[in-house]
C-alpha positions in Angstrom: 43.6 41.6 -182.1 43.7 37.9 -181.8 41.0 36.4 -179.6 42.0 34.3 -176.6 40.1 31.3 -175.2 39.4 30.4 -171.6 37.2 33.3 -170.8 33.9 33.2 -169.1 31.1 34.4 -171.3 28.9 33.2 -174.1 31.3 30.3 -175.0 33.3 32.4 -177.5 36.8 33.7 -177.4 37.6 37.0 -175.8 39.9 39.5 -177.5 43.4 39.6 -175.9 42.9 43.3 -174.9 39.8 42.4 -172.9 41.6 39.5 -171.3 44.5 41.8 -170.3 42.0 44.4 -168.9 40.3 41.6 -166.9 43.7 40.6 -165.4 44.3 44.2 -164.5 40.9 44.5 -162.8 41.6 41.2 -160.9 44.8 42.7 -159.6 43.0 45.9 -158.5 40.3 43.8 -156.9 43.0 41.9 -154.9 44.5 45.2 -153.7 41.0 46.5 -152.8 40.4 43.4 -150.6 43.7 44.1 -148.9 42.6 47.6 -148.2 39.2 46.4 -146.9 41.1 44.0 -144.6 43.2 46.9 -143.3 40.1 49.0 -142.9 38.3 46.3 -140.9 41.4 46.0 -138.6 40.8 49.6 -137.7 37.0 48.9 -137.4 37.9 46.4 -134.7 39.6 49.2 -132.7 36.5 51.4 -133.3 34.3 48.7 -131.9 36.4 48.6 -128.7 36.2 52.4 -128.3 32.5 52.4 -128.9 32.0 49.6 -126.4 34.0 51.3 -123.7 32.2 54.6 -124.2 28.6 53.5 -124.9 28.7 54.9 -128.5 26.3 53.4 -131.0 27.5 51.9 -134.2 25.4 54.2 -136.4 26.4 57.9 -136.2 24.4 59.5 -139.1 26.4 62.7 -139.1 29.6 60.7 -139.5 28.1 58.7 -142.3 27.3 61.9 -144.2 30.7 63.3 -143.5 32.5 60.2 -144.8 30.3 60.0 -147.9 30.8 63.7 -148.7 34.6 63.3 -148.4 34.6 60.2 -150.6 32.5 61.9 -153.2 34.8 64.9 -153.3 37.9 62.7 -153.6 36.2 60.7 -156.4 35.4 63.9 -158.3 39.0 65.0 -158.0 40.0 61.7 -159.6 37.5 61.9 -162.4 35.3 59.2 -161.0 31.5 59.9 -160.9 30.9 61.0 -157.3 27.5 59.1 -157.2 29.3 55.8 -157.9 31.8 56.3 -155.0 29.0 57.5 -152.7 26.8 54.5 -153.4 29.7 52.1 -152.9 30.6 53.8 -149.6 27.1 53.8 -148.4 27.0 50.1 -148.9 30.4 49.7 -147.2 29.3 51.8 -144.3 26.0 49.9 -143.9 27.9 46.6 -143.8 30.4 48.0 -141.4 27.6 49.3 -139.1 26.0 45.8 -139.2 29.4 44.3 -138.3 29.8 46.7 -135.4 26.2 46.2 -134.1 26.9 42.4 -134.0 29.8 43.2 -131.7 28.4 45.9 -129.5 
């Protein structure tokens, strides 16, 4: 395949197939950001309910439930469950910090 220029890296050209894959990943990343924005809109509702009912941001049993569900879904899709679990633990930790700042 013919290399294409304009890629970030060691100053060399990047194969066209890699450039195409990067564009695909960029598109997926944009959709993931859209989904995170949608998720955080729901988190705003969760914060309101937790405030009104004196519920703490961190509910350890719920964290484990969500991670287990995500790992199972990942396995069904052929994604290593540990990768999905690690990503969700980070997402949940950031969400809990976000909630705590508002509770």
